[in-house]
LUMNUFI-983596 format. One line per 10 residues: for each residue x, y, z of N, C-alpha, C. Coordinates in pm, whole numbers, padded with zeros to 5 digits, m for minus. Layout:
# residues N
X,Y,Z,X,Y,Z,X,Y,Z; ...;
//
This chain:
# residues 415
06349,m00644,m12701,06406,m00789,m12639,06320,m00921,m12668; 06400,m00992,m12772,06270,m01077,m12822,06240,m01195,m12687; 06297,m01212,m12572,06251,m01313,m12421,06284,m01207,m12293; 06180,m01226,m12280,06229,m01151,m12170,06290,m01231,m12021; 06338,m01160,m11996,06417,m01298,m11874,06371,m01232,m11747; 06374,m01364,m11650,06364,m01356,m11544,06484,m01316,m11456; 06471,m01196,m11372,06619,m01190,m11294,06510,m01161,m11144; 06636,m01225,m11014,06610,m01222,m10914,06696,m01172,m10890; 06699,m01054,m10770,06783,m01007,m10695,06787,m01028,m10522; 06901,m01063,m10522,06884,m01117,m10356,07004,m01086,m10259;
06961,m01052,m10135,07048,m00952,m10069,07011,m01010,m09862; 07054,m00988,m09799,07015,m00972,m09659,06912,m00904,m09624; 06906,m00765,m09701,06796,m00686,m09694,06794,m00620,m09817; 06645,m00526,m09842,06603,m00470,m09932,06555,m00324,m09896; 06542,m00235,m09981,06410,m00131,m09974,06306,m00152,m09925; 06245,m00095,m09837,06313,00075,m09812,06440,00071,m09689; 06452,m00039,m09662,06577,m00036,m09584,06702,00031,m09650; 06732,00119,m09538,06846,00225,m09557,06988,00171,m09576; 07037,00183,m09676,07207,00140,m09702,07260,00150,m09869; 07385,00110,m09871,07413,00182,m10007,07355,00049,m10087;
07371,m00071,m10017,07323,m00205,m10086,07217,m00177,m10162; 07121,m00136,m10056,06955,m00161,m10115,06963,m00051,m10172; 07016,00061,m10167,07006,00169,m10255,07031,00120,m10401; 07155,00042,m10430,07165,m00060,m10518,07086,m00107,m10572; 07024,m00194,m10503,06901,m00303,m10547,06770,m00230,m10553; 06784,m00072,m10527,06635,m00005,m10573,06630,00056,m10714; 06730,00085,m10758,06778,00088,m10915,06792,00010,m10966; 06847,m00109,m10938,06896,m00190,m11060,06715,m00272,m11109; 06680,m00247,m10945,06508,m00357,m11007,06461,m00232,m11036; 06436,m00142,m11021,06331,m00037,m11090,06407,m00062,m11249;
06546,00008,m11282,06596,m00006,m11410,06535,m00102,m11477; 06582,m00230,m11458,06558,m00327,m11512,06412,m00383,m11556; 06313,m00322,m11466,06192,m00329,m11485,06154,m00220,m11624; 06212,m00111,m11611,06171,00002,m11741,06197,m00081,m11841; 06276,m00178,m11892,06369,m00212,m11968,06256,m00359,m11999; 06160,m00403,m11923,06122,m00478,m11958,06126,m00643,m11919; 06219,m00622,m11820,06253,m00708,m11709,06137,m00788,m11620; 06104,m00893,m11627,06078,m00959,m11525,06154,m00965,m11378; 06136,m00887,m11278,06241,m00929,m11179,06152,m00910,m11047; 06215,m00985,m10962,06183,m00988,m10782,06263,m00984,m10706;
06279,m00920,m10583,06363,m00889,m10522,06334,m01019,m10374; 06424,m01089,m10326,06403,m01180,m10242,06518,m01101,m10149; 06459,m01141,m10027,06529,m01071,m09911,06523,m01111,m09742; 06569,m01081,m09645,06547,m01085,m09513,06449,m00999,m09460; 06442,m00826,m09521,06378,m00729,m09428,06412,m00625,m09573; 06254,m00587,m09576,06240,m00506,m09672,06068,m00485,m09711; 06050,m00423,m09793,05900,m00444,m09851,05891,m00386,m10004; 05737,m00401,m10047,05739,m00332,m10198,05809,m00212,m10201; 05855,m00148,m10322,05897,00008,m10327,05879,00020,m10480; 05764,m00071,m10573,05772,m00068,m10720,05658,m00149,m10761;
05544,m00089,m10780,05445,m00175,m10791,05471,m00320,m10918; 05577,m00289,m11024,05637,m00396,m11113,05714,m00501,m11066; 05772,m00435,m10907,05915,m00580,m10859,05840,m00630,m10752; 05795,m00757,m10704,05753,m00834,m10585,05892,m00831,m10495; 05830,m00815,m10377,05961,m00816,m10293,05914,m00968,m10238; 06008,m01023,m10207,05968,m01160,m10107,06070,m01146,m10018; 05988,m01150,m09860,06051,m01146,m09726,06078,m01306,m09717; 06182,m01344,m09633,06212,m01486,m09638,06329,m01433,m09481; 06244,m01444,m09372,06265,m01372,m09248,06482,m01442,m09217; 06492,m01566,m09270,06582,m01640,m09231,06739,m01576,m09345;
06688,m01516,m09400,06783,m01490,m09488,06863,m01348,m09414; 06760,m01266,m09352,06802,m01136,m09278,06938,m01156,m09172; 07054,m01119,m09214,07171,m01125,m09169,07151,m01119,m08930; 07094,m01029,m08926,07052,m01003,m08790,06952,m01106,m08730; 06854,m01195,m08845,06773,m01293,m08768,06837,m01378,m08616; 06741,m01408,m08522,06836,m01485,m08414,06872,m01613,m08440; 06832,m01653,m08521,06857,m01839,m08589,06969,m01785,m08662; 06966,m01692,m08738,07108,m01685,m08809,07242,m01653,m08686; 07223,m01524,m08634,07315,m01501,m08508,07355,m01628,m08429; 07277,m01702,m08425,07337,m01847,m08344,07407,m01921,m08405;
07428,m01920,m08560,07455,m02001,m08589,07578,m01935,m08640; 07615,m01795,m08656,07713,m01748,m08649,07797,m01721,m08541; 07732,m01736,m08401,07850,m01741,m08340,07896,m01868,m08326; 07831,m01995,m08323,07907,m02097,m08393,08036,m02102,m08433; 07982,m02049,m08583,08087,m02080,m08717,08229,m01961,m08661; 08148,m01881,m08595,08280,m01732,m08567,08409,m01826,m08465; 08333,m01926,m08397,08459,m02022,m08301,08500,m02170,m08390; 08423,m02150,m08518,08536,m02261,m08559,08423,m02398,m08587; 08272,m02398,m08518,08218,m02493,m08497,08120,m02494,m08605; 08119,m02653,m08670,08011,m02635,m08779,07889,m02772,m08731;
07774,m02715,m08707,07700,m02809,m08612,07586,m02841,m08684; 07559,m02942,m08612,07367,m02984,m08713,07298,m02798,m08711; 07311,m02775,m08609,07226,m02599,m08642,07262,m02554,m08758; 07372,m02562,m08824,07419,m02458,m08923,07314,m02560,m09026; 07355,m02678,m09028,07286,m02767,m09158,07165,m02786,m09189; 07031,m02758,m09008,06947,m02721,m09063,06912,m02604,m09115; 06951,m02483,m09069,06960,m02340,m09121,07000,m02368,m09254; 07122,m02448,m09339,07148,m02428,m09455,06976,m02525,m09512; 06952,m02607,m09485,06845,m02611,m09553,06709,m02585,m09568; 06669,m02513,m09488,06598,m02405,m09428,06543,m02345,m09549;
06734,m02251,m09594,06751,m02163,m09647,06715,m02225,m09750; 06802,m02340,m09828,06787,m02363,m09967,06629,m02424,m09985; 06551,m02472,m09929,06439,m02548,m09955,06349,m02366,m10003; 06366,m02269,m09920,06319,m02130,m09949,06336,m02076,m10075; 06478,m02047,m10075,06565,m02017,m10229,06530,m02097,m10336; 06518,m02213,m10315,06455,m02301,m10456,06369,m02298,m10492; 06251,m02285,m10407,06107,m02222,m10434,06141,m02076,m10537; 06252,m02018,m10486,06154,m01876,m10512,06257,m01849,m10646; 06386,m01934,m10642,06497,m01892,m10777,06437,m02014,m10890; 06345,m02122,m10903,06294,m02188,m10997,06207,m02096,m11068;
06253,m02142,m11233,06223,m02074,m11305,06289,m01917,m11334; 06387,m01873,m11266,06467,m01777,m11280,06603,m01774,m11377; 06585,m01711,m11479,06729,m01697,m11509,06838,m01641,m11489; 06857,m01562,m11421,07002,m01490,m11367,06960,m01449,m11210; 07018,m01429,m11156,07014,m01411,m10972,07112,m01352,m10952; 07067,m01204,m10949,07186,m01103,m10885,07203,m01096,m10735; 07272,m01160,m10706,07316,m01179,m10553,07466,m01074,m10468; 07413,m01000,m10384,07485,m00880,m10335,07551,m00954,m10241; 07659,m00972,m10195,07781,m00975,m10110,07737,m01147,m10057; 07626,m01218,m10107,07611,m01346,m10097,07790,m01407,m10104;
07852,m01421,m10217,07948,m01504,m10249,08088,m01471,m10142; 08075,m01348,m10119,08150,m01348,m10035,08161,m01270,m09895; 08107,m01278,m09829,08073,m01186,m09740,08005,m01281,m09626; 08027,m01291,m09504,08015,m01399,m09383,07900,m01376,m09320; 07808,m01302,m09323,07722,m01222,m09243,07616,m01379,m09237; 07593,m01441,m09336,07501,m01534,m09346,07521,m01638,m09437; 07605,m01724,m09354,07686,m01796,m09454,07621,m01930,m09506; 07526,m01975,m09387,07427,m02088,m09437,07325,m02047,m09554; 07304,m01909,m09575,07265,m01844,m09711,07388,m01879,m09833; 07463,m01843,m09775,07587,m01891,m09918,07566,m02042,m09923;
07588,m02090,m09816,07566,m02246,m09893,07462,m02297,m09956; 07367,m02246,m09891,07237,m02290,m09974,07239,m02263,m10086; 07275,m02142,m10144,07281,m02083,m10323,07366,m02156,m10333; 07475,m02204,m10271,07594,m02258,m10339,07537,m02425,m10395; 07429,m02480,m10294,07357,m02624,m10324,07272,m02569,m10478; 07235,m02502,m10510,07125,m02438,m10581,07206,m02439,m10691; 07350,m02384,m10708,07417,m02364,m10841,07470,m02489,m10873; 07432,m02583,m10801,07500,m02715,m10899,07373,m02782,m10944; 07230,m02729,m10914,07110,m02793,m10915,07068,m02767,m11057; 07031,m02635,m11030,06937,m02513,m11106,07033,m02480,m11253;
06942,m02461,m11377,07059,m02378,m11463,07022,m02253,m11453; 07092,m02212,m11366,07090,m02027,m11337,07233,m01977,m11329; 07170,m01853,m11464,07336,m01778,m11430,07327,m01683,m11281; 07484,m01672,m11254,07470,m01579,m11110,07537,m01482,m11148; 07494,m01354,m11097,07620,m01244,m11092,07662,m01189,m10916; 07724,m01209,m10914,07805,m01208,m10784,07832,m01082,m10773; 07771,m01016,m10710,07787,m00828,m10698,07847,m00859,m10537; 08007,m00810,m10568,08089,m00803,m10387,08137,m00654,m10373; 08037,m00634,m10312,08050,m00486,m10234,08154,m00498,m10131; 08182,m00650,m10041,08260,m00634,m09954,08322,m00779,m09969;
08441,m00801,m09892,08496,m00920,m09924,08564,m00994,m09753; 08517,m01080,m09707,08543,m01121,m09536,08708,m01172,m09604; 08735,m01219,m09646,08859,m01289,m09659,08992,m01178,m09654; 08922,m01079,m09699,09085,m00978,m09738,09007,m00848,m09601; 08930,m00892,m09547,08928,m00746,m09453,08984,m00809,m09309; 09124,m00756,m09269,09153,m00782,m09142,09027,m00784,m09025; 08966,m00682,m09023,08857,m00725,m08914,08797,m00833,m08887; 08785,m00890,m08999,08693,m01049,m09010,08808,m01200,m09005; 08896,m01169,m08983,08999,m01313,m08964,08968,m01345,m08860; 08942,m01268,m08760,08961,m01393,m08674,08787,m01479,m08652;
08712,m01457,m08728,08595,m01478,m08749,08608,m01628,m08861; 08685,m01599,m08951,08707,m01708,m09070,08788,m01827,m09020; 08750,m01922,m09089,08854,m02069,m09064,08892,m02121,m09212; 08972,m02264,m09186,08953,m02303,m09313,08848,m02432,m09349; 08871,m02459,m09441,08716,m02540,m09462,08591,m02546,m09519; 08502,m02626,m09532,08371,m02562,m09524,08334,m02542,m09425; 08207,m02412,m09434,08155,m02347,m09525,08243,m02217,m09564; 08377,m02197,m09479,08436,m02060,m09518,08482,m02033,m09647; 08521,m02150,m09707,08599,m02149,m09823,08489,m02103,m09948; 08366,m02104,m09932,08281,m02054,m10001,08282,m01963,m10048;
08347,m01872,m09960,08352,m01731,m09995,08493,m01646,m10029; 08570,m01772,m10076,08701,m01733,m10156,08723,m01879,m10246; 08607,m01882,m10279,08607,m02015,m10414,08518,m01957,m10525; 08560,m02002,m10673,08517,m01976,m10794,08418,m02039,m10842; 08312,m01998,m10814,08157,m01996,m10845,08132,m02077,m10987; 08113,m02203,m11032,08050,m02210,m11179,07903,m02134,m11186; 07919,m02127,m11336,07816,m02045,m11383,07781,m01868,m11305; 07905,m01807,m11280,07863,m01719,m11193,08000,m01562,m11261; 07961,m01466,m11279,07993,m01367,m11339,08016,m01242,m11203; 08180,m01201,m11227,08182,m01145,m11032,08208,m00995,m11080;
08120,m00986,m11024,08121,m00780,m11014,08187,m00749,m10855; 08257,m00621,m10924,08288,m00501,m10792,08269,m00414,m10813; 08269,m00290,m10721,08256,m00156,m10723,08347,m00031,m10758; 08483,m00124,m10775,08559,m00033,m10784,08706,m00096,m10883; 08742,m00058,m10929,08889,m00107,m10932,08992,m00175,m10852; 09011,m00084,m10748,09080,m00149,m10599,09023,m00235,m10576; 08871,m00266,m10555,08819,m00382,m10520,08801,m00529,m10615; 08843,m00471,m10744,08842,m00584,m10835,08962,m00649,m10860; 09084,m00564,m10806,09199,m00669,m10792,09218,m00732,m10662; 09164,m00639,m10591,09114,m00730,m10449,09060,m00911,m10472;
08933,m00889,m10559,08840,m01008,m10546,08939,m01114,m10651; 08988,m01064,m10750,09052,m01159,m10860,09200,m01174,m10777; 09269,m01109,m10675,09359,m01222,m10614,09342,m01293,m10517; 09188,m01259,m10453,09139,m01379,m10380,09097,m01482,m10431; 09077,m01476,m10558,08998,m01601,m10632,09146,m01685,m10741; 09192,m01594,m10778,09314,m01651,m10830,09289,m01634,m10997; 09188,m01473,m11019,09152,m01480,m11172,09286,m01365,m11221; 09208,m01366,m11336,09290,m01217,m11385,09156,m01100,m11359; 09233,m00955,m11352,09147,m00832,m11297,09036,m00845,m11449; 09100,m00842,m11517,08939,m00848,m11636,08867,m00948,m11595;
08873,m01054,m11552,08769,m01148,m11561,08664,m01129,m11423; 08681,m00985,m11360,08607,m00963,m11277,08559,m00813,m11320; 08427,m00800,m11338,08354,m00679,m11390,08348,m00592,m11316; 08374,m00461,m11324,08314,m00317,m11238,08233,m00240,m11284; 08140,m00203,m11191,08059,m00160,m11225,07990,m00075,m11090; 08023,00061,m11090,08034,00161,m10998,07884,00164,m10972; 07834,00224,m10822,07715,00307,m10808,07733,00439,m10869; 07615,00421,m10874,07530,00621,m10956,07457,00694,m10868; 07439,00792,m10951,07333,00900,m10919,07222,00893,m10960; 07095,00961,m10934,06964,00997,m10998,06904,01138,m10983;
06996,01164,m11102,06952,01315,m11107,06831,01377,m11083; 06757,01300,m11101,06569,01306,m11100,06531,01376,m10969; 06592,01226,m10907,06556,01243,m10770,06612,01327,m10662; 06779,01327,m10669,06829,01422,m10628,06817,01608,m10610; 06747,01617,m10751,06759,01785,m10793,06575,01775,m10758; 06505,01657,m10751,06361,01642,m10734,06345,01738,m10852; 06310,01675,m10940,06220,01748,m11077,06066,01719,m11032; 06045,01836,m11079,05913,01823,m11095,05840,01777,m11227; 05732,01700,m11260,05683,01643,m11403,05708,01688,m11483; 05714,01807,m11493,05721,01850,m11644,05844,01854,m11672;
05947,01890,m11575,06136,01862,m11556,06146,01711,m11621; 06106,01624,m11566,06086,01452,m11588,06040,01444,m11775; 05918,01517,m11795,05900,01479,m11931,05953,01559,m12005; 06036,01695,m12010,06121,01744,m12117,06260,01655,m12119; 06316,01597,m12029,06429,01512,m12036,06403,01400,m12077; 06282,01334,m12104,06244,01235,m12166,06193,01291,m12297; 06142,01407,m12322,06141,01431,m12452,06306,01463,m12538; 06370,01555,m12456,06460,01604,m12529,06657,01520,m12486; 06622,01454,m12375,06761,01373,m12336,06829,01502,m12335; 06818,01568,m12211,06916,01682,m12197,07055,01631,m12064;
07036,01540,m12035,07108,01433,m11978,07194,01390,m12023; 07146,01334,m12141,07282,01266,m12263,07341,01371,m12314; 07315,01528,m12316,07402,01613,m12357,07502,01617,m12310; 07641,01686,m12409,07767,01699,m12331,07745,01823,m12285; 07658,01881,m12295,07663,02008,m12203,07512,02096,m12270; 07477,02189,m12154,07378,02278,m12197,07417,02421,m12152; 07318,02498,m12267,07319,02622,m12184,07197,02686,m12167; 07176,02765,m12094,07035,02796,m12091,07000,02929,m12098; 06895,03008,m12153,06880,03099,m12196,06731,03126,m12154; 06716,03195,m11981,06536,03182,m11941,06498,03332,m12026;
06431,03334,m12110,06371,03462,m12162,06304,03423,m12266; 06166,03504,m12264,06095,03541,m12359,06133,03523,m12493; 06036,03495,m12633,06088,03461,m12736,06052,03610,m12804; 06142,03745,m12774,06159,03848,m12791,06279,03891,m12861; 06258,04008,m13015,06344,04021,m13068,06482,04096,m12975; 06453,04141,m12843,06535,04264,m12783,06648,04150,m12683; 06549,04010,m12694,06592,03917,m12605,06751,03855,m12655; 06749,03905,m12801,06915,03871,m12907,06928,03706,m12902; 06803,03620,m12929,06823,03485,m12929,06845,03425,m13026; 06926,03521,m13146,06928,03464,m13305,07102,03475,m13255;
07181,03530,m13175,07290,03522,m13129,07323,03427,m13075; 07238,03381,m12977,07268,03246,m12889,07280,03130,m12991; 07159,03122,m13063,07191,03017,m13168,07342,02990,m13252; 07364,03139,m13265,07491,03111,m13395,07617,03109,m13297; 07611,03127,m13175,07734,03081,m13056,07688,02896,m12999; 07602,02897,m13026,07556,02747,m12983,07643,02675,m13116; 07636,02716,m13265,07670,02654,m13358,07826,02652,m13355; 07867,02792,m13321,08020,02750,m13317,08043,02678,m13190; 07985,02676,m13085,08046,02611,m12970,08030,02426,m13052; 07950,02403,m13071,07932,02280,m13141,08037,02219,m13256;
08052,02329,m13341,08192,02297,m13471,08312,02306,m13406; 08359,02374,m13298,08470,02393,m13198,08479,02276,m13143; 08385,02233,m13062,08446,02095,m12954,08410,01950,m13040; 08318,01978,m13135,08310,01813,m13207,08185,01772,m13088; 08156,01807,m12970,08047,01779,m12917,07898,01813,m12881; 07818,01731,m12813,07652,01763,m12837,07628,01844,m12725; 07649,02030,m12734,07591,02093,m12660,07458,02160,m12726; 07362,02154,m12623,07220,02212,m12651,07223,02336,m12627; 07091,02384,m12662,07060,02526,m12599,06884,02526,m12569; 06858,02533,m12417,06727,02561,m12390,06714,02717,m12392;
06595,02768,m12464,06531,02869,m12423,06412,02862,m12358; 06363,02906,m12249,06282,02875,m12151,06075,02921,m12220; 06108,03048,m12235,06004,03111,m12262,05939,03139,m12391; 05781,03172,m12444,05721,03149,m12530,05735,03274,m12583; 05681,03270,m12706,05664,03403,m12791,05591,03501,m12688; 05708,03646,m12692,05623,03742,m12625,05423,03772,m12608; 05386,03828,m12519,05234,03827,m12555,05182,03936,m12654; 05259,04045,m12597,05244,04207,m12625,05278,04235,m12722; 05373,04144,m12864,05406,04230,m12949,05297,04172,m13090; 05258,04177,m13157,05235,04103,m13267,05374,04049,m13346;
05429,04085,m13361,05554,04101,m13425,05649,03931,m13378; 05640,03962,m13286,05695,03850,m13165,05685,03682,m13258; 05533,03667,m13338,05562,03499,m13359,05642,03562,m13507; 05671,03685,m13596,05757,03682,m13674,05912,03664,m13662; 05920,03713,m13490,06058,03667,m13475,06074,03522,m13446; 05971,03433,m13437,06018,03310,m13385,06011,03272,m13499; 05969,03272,m13579,05992,03217,m13760,06101,03201,m13790; 06118,03322,m13799,06336,03388,m13841,06442,03288,m13726; 06343,03275,m13644,06469,03151,m13487,06421,03032,m13579; 06330,02979,m13615,06311,02847,m13657,06348,02838,m13782;
06368,02917,m13875,06453,02960,m13950,06566,02939,m13965; 06647,02988,m13882,06779,03008,m13840,06805,02886,m13757; 06728,02840,m13688,06797,02710,m13618,06768,02602,m13755; 06672,02583,m13854,06715,02472,m13947,06838,02478,m14051; 06854,02624,m14090,06969,02638,m14152,07092,02637,m14097; 07123,02612,m13961,07249,02612,m13887,07234,02449,m13874; 07124,02333,m13899,07128,02202,m13889,07108,02190,m13748; 07049,02272,m13664,07048,02259,m13513,06861,02201,m13446; 06824,02169,m13566,06649,02167,m13520,06651,02059,m13372; 06773,01981,m13376,06794,01839,m13269,06805,01897,m13158;
06871,01992,m13167,07005,02076,m13060,06978,02181,m12986; 06881,02259,m13015,06811,02399,m13005,06683,02391,m12965; 06627,02380,m12830,06472,02365,m12769,06440,02479,m12728; 06331,02524,m12793,06193,02612,m12765,06116,02544,m12677; 06140,02538,m12520,06039,02519,m12440,05850,02534,m12491; 05884,02620,m12523,05746,02674,m12533,05677,02563,m12610; 05735,02490,m12743,05649,02402,m12790,05604,02277,m12743; 05636,02240,m12624,05602,02111,m12560,05488,02177,m12466; 05415,02264,m12493,05283,02284,m12446,05179,02233,m12533; 05043,02250,m12560,04903,02178,m12597,04925,02255,m12756;
04954,02363,m12729,04937,02395,m12874,05027,02546,m12886; 05037,02611,m13014,05135,02738,m12993,05016,02820,m12924; 04840,02801,m12946,04754,02903,m12793,04798,02823,m12653; 04808,02765,m12671,04881,02665,m12562,04999,02641,m12553; 05116,02756,m12509,05272,02708,m12508,05293,02674,m12364; 05421,02563,m12327,05386,02547,m12258,05492,02657,m12182; 05433,02713,m12044,05474,02786,m11925,05529,02712,m11836; 05676,02776,m11797,05761,02706,m11704,05701,02741,m11559; 05695,02670,m11464,05652,02734,m11321,05789,02726,m11274; 05816,02798,m11140,05950,02853,m11127,06011,02723,m11055;
05981,02593,m11002,06052,02496,m10989,06127,02424,m11084; 06062,02406,m11186,06099,02355,m11329,06222,02465,m11365; 06157,02565,m11364,06309,02697,m11410,06405,02664,m11315; 06358,02620,m11212,06533,02581,m11087,06583,02462,m11146; 06487,02373,m11189,06568,02233,m11224,06639,02269,m11351; 06612,02363,m11412,06687,02395,m11570,06786,02448,m11535; 06823,02521,m11424,06944,02566,m11363,07069,02490,m11328; 06971,02399,m11268,07079,02269,m11174,07117,02189,m11278; 07047,02218,m11417,07141,02058,m11527,07175,02168,m11555; 07169,02309,m11618,07296,02348,m11730,07406,02349,m11703;
07477,02392,m11773,07660,02386,m11763,07682,02539,m11778; 07601,02634,m11781,07637,02774,m11857,07490,02835,m11880; 07495,02999,m11864,07391,03075,m11897,07412,03148,m11993; 07394,03149,m12094,07374,03320,m12209,07295,03360,m12195; 07341,03470,m12221,07186,03550,m12186,07259,03729,m12262; 07222,03733,m12415,07275,03784,m12505,07166,03947,m12506; 07108,03945,m12438,06968,04004,m12445,07054,04181,m12447; 06965,04283,m12586,07018,04413,m12611,06945,04489,m12472; 06841,04476,m12407,06784,04543,m12374,06735,04505,m12213; 06769,04542,m12122,06723,04490,m11985,06742,04545,m11904;
06655,04607,m11837,06615,04653,m11674,06717,04638,m11577; 06752,04503,m11519,06827,04493,m11473,06921,04341,m11467; 06857,04238,m11461,06921,04122,m11494,06929,03990,m11402; 06771,03984,m11323,06755,03870,m11233,06836,03725,m11299; 06800,03657,m11405,06888,03563,m11472,07031,03514,m11371; 07115,03673,m11415,07249,03683,m11366,07246,03614,m11214; 07157,03659,m11138,07152,03617,m11015,07097,03508,m10949; 07031,03470,m11049,06961,03321,m11047,07070,03252,m11088; 07153,03266,m11160,07271,03153,m11201,07369,03173,m11097; 07408,03266,m11029,07488,03300,m10920,07432,03171,m10766;
07282,03165,m10772,07243,03100,m10668,07254,02949,m10773; 07208,02901,m10858,07232,02760,m10926,07437,02726,m10914; 07524,02810,m10910,07678,02801,m10964,07690,02788,m11090; 07618,02846,m11154,07659,02852,m11340,07719,02957,m11407; 07815,02932,m11458,07898,03048,m11516,07825,03131,m11615; 07834,03278,m11624,07758,03327,m11705,07821,03407,m11826; 07766,03403,m11884,07795,03450,m12063,07719,03535,m12084; 07711,03662,m12083,07641,03739,m12134,07660,03942,m12181; 07545,03968,m12217,07572,04065,m12315,07635,04190,m12193; 07767,04258,m12271,07789,04393,m12199,07726,04504,m12170;
07632,04483,m12157,07527,04631,m12123,07513,04692,m11983; 07525,04813,m11943,07470,04865,m11779,07389,04774,m11689; 07300,04726,m11744,07205,04659,m11622,07318,04531,m11565; 07343,04431,m11696,07431,04353,m11711,07566,04327,m11594; 07600,04446,m11614,07722,04474,m11547,07712,04497,m11426; 07606,04566,m11404,07532,04623,m11243,07529,04478,m11173; 07456,04356,m11241,07446,04237,m11170,07486,04155,m11173; 07632,04130,m11292,07698,04042,m11240,07867,04095,m11270; 07866,04194,m11252,08010,04285,m11158,08084,04221,m11238; 08236,04189,m11154,08319,04151,m11203,08312,03933,m11231;
08177,03941,m11189,08193,03756,m11152,08084,03715,m11306; 08080,03788,m11393,08050,03694,m11501,08104,03696,m11661; 08116,03668,m11755,08189,03700,m11850,08060,03777,m11980; 08150,03878,m12020,08038,04029,m12101,08134,03948,m12257; 08034,03985,m12347,08064,03998,m12464,07966,04121,m12514; 08002,04170,m12678,07900,04261,m12733,07821,04223,m12798; 07711,04226,m12745,07556,04178,m12781,07504,04230,m12986; 07564,04320,m12989,07591,04367,m13140,07674,04294,m13258; 07816,04356,m13183,07905,04300,m13265,08062,04166,m13226; 07978,04084,m13154,08060,03985,m13125,08056,03879,m13250;
08136,03835,m13236,08190,03701,m13316,08177,03557,m13239; 08065,03503,m13282,07982,03380,m13210,08134,03306,m13220; 08236,03257,m13272,08327,03200,m13285,08384,03237,m13123; 08450,03306,m13127,08498,03378,m13010,08474,03388,m12911; 08314,03398,m12901,08238,03369,m12784,08235,03223,m12724; 08213,03145,m12851,08196,02990,m12836,08350,02970,m12784; 08460,03003,m12848,08588,02967,m12743,08609,02989,m12595; 08540,03103,m12592,08593,03160,m12413,08474,03057,m12328; 08352,03032,m12424,08256,02961,m12329,08352,02803,m12291; 08384,02755,m12428,08458,02612,m12390,08558,02602,m12307;
08637,02723,m12324,08732,02709,m12212,08741,02714,m12106; 08618,02821,m12078,08555,02827,m11952,08538,02696,m11871; 08425,02659,m11914,08421,02487,m11912,08478,02379,m11888; 08568,02364,m11956,08701,02263,m11948,08756,02283,m11860; 08794,02414,m11809,08879,02462,m11728,08884,02466,m11583; 08746,02455,m11556,08667,02473,m11435,08630,02313,m11392; 08703,02284,m11271,08677,02143,m11203,08520,02093,m11188; 08486,02204,m11143,08355,02139,m11083,08234,02173,m11214; 08272,02207,m11351,08171,02176,m11449,08238,02046,m11505; 08359,02013,m11480,08444,01862,m11571,08323,01760,m11508;
08336,01784,m11320,08264,01676,m11244,08182,01696,m11289; 08079,01749,m11288,07923,01715,m11331,07910,01684,m11428; 07986,01720,m11594,07961,01663,m11677,08001,01498,m11667; 08088,01458,m11626,08145,01330,m11619,08037,01232,m11510; 07985,01296,m11370,07925,01256,m11341,07739,01219,m11430; 07716,01324,m11488,07628,01312,m11561,07652,01201,m11682; 07690,01187,m11756,07696,01125,m11844,07761,00939,m11770; 07845,00953,m11704,07866,00851,m11682,07817,00760,m11532; 07751,00853,m11470,07732,00769,m11307,07571,00767,m11280; 07542,00798,m11365,07349,00819,m11385,07304,00651,m11366;
07245,00667,m11279,07185,00530,m11282,07109,00439,m11414; 07065,00539,m11474,06987,00505,m11577,07100,00466,m11695; 07187,00536,m11712,07345,00471,m11799,07373,00381,m11751; 07385,00318,m11624,07467,00242,m11621,07364,00118,m11633; 07244,00093,m11564,07164,m00005,m11608,07160,m00039,m11752; 07137,00093,m11826,07133,00066,m11967,07253,00069,m12063; 07383,00096,m12003,07478,00029,m12104,07601,m00078,m12014; 07563,m00120,m11899,07645,m00189,m11805,07597,m00331,m11784; 07458,m00264,m11687,07365,m00405,m11649,07320,m00512,m11742; 07230,m00431,m11808,07195,m00449,m11937,07256,m00593,m12029;
07385,m00538,m12083,07476,m00653,m12156,07500,m00768,m12066; 07533,m00699,m11940,07565,m00809,m11877,07454,m00943,m11821; 07338,m00875,m11817,07224,m00976,m11865,07220,m01072,m11987; 07236,m01007,m12101,07226,m01077,m12204,07362,m01147,m12264; 07449,m01199,m12191,07535,m01238,m12232,07488,m01356,m12263;
//
């Protein structure tokens, strides 16, 4: 980014205040700071939540400030008084001091909601005076909500809430709201951007630092699908078959499927290092150096491989789309049970111990004679026909805050 844009985010309240808009502000501010933007938050109540993002508290911005409530009572009755004018001037003075020098102001609900119309009026004045681009993030619309009709009146300042502001891009959180706002402002629907809220898998799944590191290195959340193989790198685990199945799955689907093998080389058999060499050669021959991930390799060295703790293993189960377990020999098959707890479909070797743990709730294949193409087809069909798997993939690919900030918000700021 050649020039660091200075971005202000404005709302009645901000984190750590709890609420949907406040959560959006949290992720917008942090996500933009991650990408080198100079970001500050301006609100009526809240506090600092990231060392890189100063939070400026101006109490008069808060929709429940006593002075704001007094003015709202007058406005709800259709009365525009000197009290409103004075409050607008005070907010104008405070806002202008904070917005001077900013390139973009992302204002949440200020343009379309009447919870503090003096704030709306103050921002409208600043729009006419400062070379400031605005993004009107419209979660709620006062003029289209029957609940608010008795509190709205013709003329200034209520008309500001259904007026197109200059140098302003309008954003809503859904397609229905997009059409609603477009109709209110007299715009074509495509003139209003849609940017849905998101989720944060790292916080939701309570990732360990190790899991965060692995995702940063391997970009697992960007994959179309991940197969998990929780095993040490020993010959009896039959990991080579899993690599061949993955290659077939990638060829069949044309998608970015990955394989994550959690364990290091087995410590008790010197031949395991030779087997590791075979696996690395096979990975390279199949042109899958970037999609077969041996987790041990992210430790300090081969003599100090990365050994995952139970919490990180659980994180991987929740991230993965399926368990693949092609082992030729097992005593029982604990990974089958762990996959059950995580709600993962299981594709495993048809051997008695795994039959005992998986029973009729797993998909089985011959660990010696299986056709990788046939197993891959079975895996792809099972994942694509399962609504939970489809939804998980869609959320992971489309509704992550990281993706929304990178692919939707940043281009909007750089227009």
